[in-house]
Every structure is written in C-alpha cells, then in structure tokens.
N, C-alpha and C positions, 0 to 999 in steps of 0.2 A: 362412563364419565367417573374420575375418581372422587371418592368422598373422604371424609375426616378419618374414617376407621381405616381406609387404604394407606393415608400418611402414616398414622400410628404404627401400623404393622411394619411398613417399610424402614421407619425410623427406630424401630425397636423400643417403642414407649407407649404410653395410653393416650386415648382421644383427648382425655382432660388436659394433658400437657400440651398437646397440639393446639387446644383452645387457648391456653394460657399464653403460648407464643403469638398466635395471631391476634389476640386482644390485648397484648402487653401486660397480663395479669388476669385475675388478681392475685395470683402466686407467682414468685419469682422462678425462673427455670436456669439451671446451670448453663454456662456457656457452650459446653461441648454438646449437651442435649439439644439446645435452641439450633446449633448448627446442623446436627443430623436432622432435625425437623424441617428447618428451611431447605436443606438438599432433597429431602423426600418431596416437599411441595414442588419445588423446581423441576425434578425428575418426572412427577406425575402430572404435572400441569394442572394442579389442584387450584381451584378458585371458590373462596369462600362465598356461600349464598347471604348476599348484601341484605335482601329482605328479611330473611329469618334472623340475621344478625340484629337487625334494626327492631325487630319484635322483642327480641330477648333483652336488648340493652336500652330500648326506647330512645334511640337515637338513629338518625339516618346519615350521619356524617355528611350532611349537606347545609350550605348557607345560602340563603336568597339574597340577591343583590337587584336592587331597582334603581336604574339611572335615568336621567331625562334624555339623553340623545347620545348614542354610542358612536355618531359619526363626529361629534365633537371631541377634538383630540385631548382635550382636559378629561374629560369622563372617561375615554378610552385608556388613557394612560393610568388613571386613578384605578379602573377596574381592573387593568394588568397587575398592579401592584396588589390589590386585594386577592386576586386568583394565586399570585405567587405565595404569599404568606399563606393562604389557606391551603394550598398544596404541600407546603412544609409540615402542616399540622394534620395532614391525612384528610382534609375537607375538599369536596367538591362545590363549586361555586355555580348555582343556577342563575343565569342573568336575564332580567326583564327589561327590555329598551322601552321605555314610555313615549318616545318620540314627542316630548313636551305636550302630551294630551293627558288630561286629568283622569278621564273615564279609562284610558288604557292602563294608565299607572295603577288605579283601583283594582282593575282586572288582575293584574299580575301581583299585586299584594295578595290578593284573595287566592289566587292560583297557587301561589307559593306556600301560603298557610295550608292550604288543602293537601299539598304534598309533604306537609310535615317536616318543613326544613327546622333545623335546630336552631336557627337565628336568623333575623332578618336585619339586612343593612340597607338603608334608604337614604337616596339623595332625592328629596322630593322636587318636582319641576317646578311648581308654583305655590308650594307651601301645603300644610296639611290640608286633607280634604275628606271625602266621605268616608274613607277607609280608616280614619283615625279612631272612630269610636269602636269599630270592629276589631282592631287591633288591641285596644285597651282591654278587650274582653278575653284575651287569650294570654296564656303565660309565657309564649314564645319570647324569648330576649330579642329586644329591639334596638338599633344603633342608626343615630341620623348622622350623616356626614355631610360636611360643607354647608350646611345650614342649620340655623338656630330657630327650632320650631317646637312649640308646646305639644309633645306627644308625651302621654302619661308613661313614666316609668322608663323612660328612653335615655341612652347615655348619648352624648354628643361629642363628635370629634371634629375639631374646627382648626381653621388658620386664622391668626389675628390679622383680619383683614384691615381693620382700621390703621394698624400700625404699618402694614405693608404699604398701603396707599398713602399714608404719611411719607414714609420714606422715599417712594418714587417720586412724590411732588416736591419734596426737599430736594432731591438730586437734581431735578429740572431747575428749581430756583437757584442752585448753586452754579448752574451753567448760566446764570444771568437773566434767564426769562422771568417775564412778569405777567405777560398774557398767556396763561396757561388753562386751556379748556379741558373739559372732562367728557369723554365718550363712556357713558355708563350703562349697565343692564338695566332691566326693568325696575321701576321704582319700588315695587312691592316686595322684592327679594332679598333676603337678609344680606347675603355678601355684597349686593349692590349698596344697600344702606350704610353698611360699615365703611366701604371703600370710598363712597361719596364723603362720608364724615371725615375721613383720613385727609382726602384731597382739600375739603374746606379747610380743616384746621391747619395744615401746612401753609394755605393761601392766606389765612388771617395772619399767622404769625411772620410770613415772608413778605407781606404786602403786595399781594396780586392786584392787578388792574381789574377791576370789576367788569369794565366795558369789554374787554379783550379776553374774558375768561369764562366762556359760555358753557353750560352743561346741557348736554343732550342725553335723553334715556331711549335706547333701542334694545331689543333681544340680543344675547350672546349669539355671535355668528358672524361669519366674514361678509356676507351680503349686507348685512345690517350696518356693519361697521363701514363698509364701502359707501353706502348711501349716507351714513352720518358725517362721514368725511368730506364727501362732495357738498353736503350742505354747509358744514362749518368753513371750508376752505374756500368757498365762492361768496361768503357772507362780505359786507362792506368793510368790516373790521375784523379780519380772520385772525385766530390765535396763532402765536409764535411756538407753542408748544402744546401737546396734548398728553394728558394721562388717560389711558385707556384701561378700562377694567377688565379685560380679557384678551390674551394674545390672539384669539380667533378674530375679535373685532378689529384689532390692530393690523392684522394682515389686510383686512379690507381696507383700513385706512391708507394702508401703503399703496394700495392699487389706486385709490381715488387720487392720491397725492402725484403718482405717476402719470396719471391721465391729463392731470390739469398742469403738469409742468412744475409742480412745487417740488423742490428738492429737500430731501432728508438727509442729514439733519440742517442743512444750511439754512432753508426757508421754515423748516418745520422740525422741531424735535419731539420725538415720541418716547414715553416709557409706558410699559403695559404690566399685565398681571397674569401669573399663572406658571410660565416657565416651561411650556410644552416643548418637545424635542424639535418641531418645526420652527420655533421662534429662532434658532441659530442658523437657519437657512434662507431668511429673507434677505433682501438687498436694500439697505444695510441690514445686518443682524439686529433683531429687537433687544433692546435693554428692557428688561423684565424683572419683576418680582416672582422668583421661582417658589413655587409651594413644593413642600417636601413630601412628594409623591410616595416614596417608600416608607416614611415615617407614618403618613396618614394610613396607608394600607395596613402596615404592621400593628399602630395602635388599635384600629378598628378590630382586626381580625384577633388579636391576641386578648383584648378585651372580652369578644365574643366566646372565645374558647374557654377564658376563665369562668365566665357566666354559665356556659352549658355545663362544664364540669362541677361547678359549685353555685347553685342558683342564689345563695345568700350574697354573692359578690354585689357590692354597692353600685348603684348608677353613678356615671361620673361625667364631668365636663373636662375634657382634654383639649387644651389649645397650644398649637405649635406655631412657630414663627415661619415667614418667608424670608427669602434672603435676595439682596439685589444682585442681579447679574447686570453689569454695564456693558454694553457694546455699542455699536456704531449708531443706531437710530436716534440716541440721546446727544450724540456730539464725542463719546469718548472713543478712543481707538477701537476699529471695526477689526476683530481677529481673522485671519485667514481661513476661509472655509467655514467660519461661523462656529469653531470647534470650542471656543472658551465656554467653559460653565456647562458643558453637556456631560451628564451621566445618566441620562434616560434613554429611551429608544431612538435610533437615529433616523 
C-alpha cells in the first residue's frame, strides 16, 4: 500500500509538500507542483489515513445530523440538502433517525458526540430532552434546525412559520372562503405554534366564521392527516377550506376527501406548508408554502463550517422565508403534470 513518502518520490518533492496539497495548507504550493502531487496520488492509488489526520488536526471532518423521522419527506429532503452542502465542504454527514422517540434521539446525540463529530445539527422530535444538559457540557458546536428551542450556545436556522401560515390563509381568504379550518401538528411543537398563530391572525383580519373554522391538532404524517380530514369533513358544519400545516398531512386529507366524495377544490380548498417534491404530483397538485430547502441546508452547514474553523464565530438566529406555490388544490390553475414550482427531488 502506497504511503506519503511514495507519493513524494514519484512527484519529485518532499512529504511536507504532499501534506500541504492534501490539507490545502498551511503553506501554498505552486500549481505545477500541486498537479504533479495529484497525479502521483492518482497513479499510486494513495489514500490518506483519516484517523491519523483527525488526531493531527483535532477534526474528524464529520457532522452529526439527528432528525425526527427520515420517512417524512420534508426531513428527507432537508437531510439531502445538508448532505449536499456538507459534501461541497469536504464533510461527511452521519445521520441519526430518531423515529419520533425521545430515548432513541438521546442515544443518537450521545453516540455522535462519542464519535467526536466536529459539529451537531439537530431537529428535535419533541423539544429538548435529557440530552440538553449533556450537550451543554461539551464544546462541540450545535445548531438547531426547524425548531426554536432553548439549548445553550446553539445557533438556530428557521423559517418564518407565522408569516408563511398567514400568507397561505390569506390566499384562501382571497378565493372568497370564510370557513377555513386548520389541521395542525402537535400543539407543543414550535413550528405548529407559529403556523397556528399565522392562521389565527389572517382569520382575525379576514373575518373568518368561527363556527366553520375548526382547529385540530394531530401528529405530522399522512395517516394522521387522513383521520383528521375524515373527522372534519363529516362534521355537521364542515369547513369549505383548510390550511394544513404540512404537505404530508395534506396528502392524507386529500385521500379522505376523495373517499367521502368531497371535490377539491370545488367543495374543499386546500393550502399546506413545506413544498416537498411530492406536493406537485397529487390530484389536484397541492398549493403550498415552500420552505427553501437548499437555503436552509446551506445556512446550517456553512455556519457550522465557520464555527469549526473559528470557534469565536458568534451564535446566530437565521430566519428564512417560505414562498407560496399556488396550484390546483386552492382553486388556482392546476399545472399539467404538477410541474410548476418544482426545483427539488422529482
């Protein structure tokens, strides 16, 4: 197996110069010399010892990511964005899938810390739990994504959920609806709190009919959205429109409406939140507030890379905006094939 000295001999340079090329510093290398070193590495099939390098640099070039449920397409697309940006910066992403279980989440946090990841990106399933105190005792940079939770010394990367929900509900009001219900996530989750607040604010300004504008809290997911949809649509005074706080829930509501013979958007208008790729392929396609997956992943990873390189980088609160993609479920024109507004995974 080739080593660094073999590369140096073949390239006609020193082992130190090979190290500078591999580590992109600390000294510069002339372009022609760099090319000789890279050619020698390729010819010999040399692979640097990552363990030795991590001991030397005190970095593992890994980031930990813990998400609530990777079968939920929102979290899957978010994780994909983080992985892509991490790859650009030379980082490997180690993924922990909590399966909405607090103990499993805590075990992943501890396991990633034990593996000495350079930073930890967290999307807590139900808020901060037993691992919060442990995390506060380590210098590992930490970032909370999609939630606003009191974790000491953590940066937060968020979407303005309240503004997005307000825009979605206002859009339904502009279609002439006044009985606009809300299918929301669990009441103790921060994105839910903000999205319900946006729905309420738009309703108060637009004159919602309280009797026909029910609020129901269920977990994020298609099955829960389906059951909530059946409950609301079989009520004595069903809503004529729904703001649904996730696309996954809205897909379940669409199934419930189809089974009950409720036409969308003629009998029930829908607008949801997230903008996952699958939202373009329902019938009709979902009108949704699209979260900026690429910007969220980039903001999270690039802050983390800066913090790892310079520990004095300050903690931040980064808030991005969602954007309305109006399709057929709210009564807007339904694009052929659902292609309008798609720039994520097909």
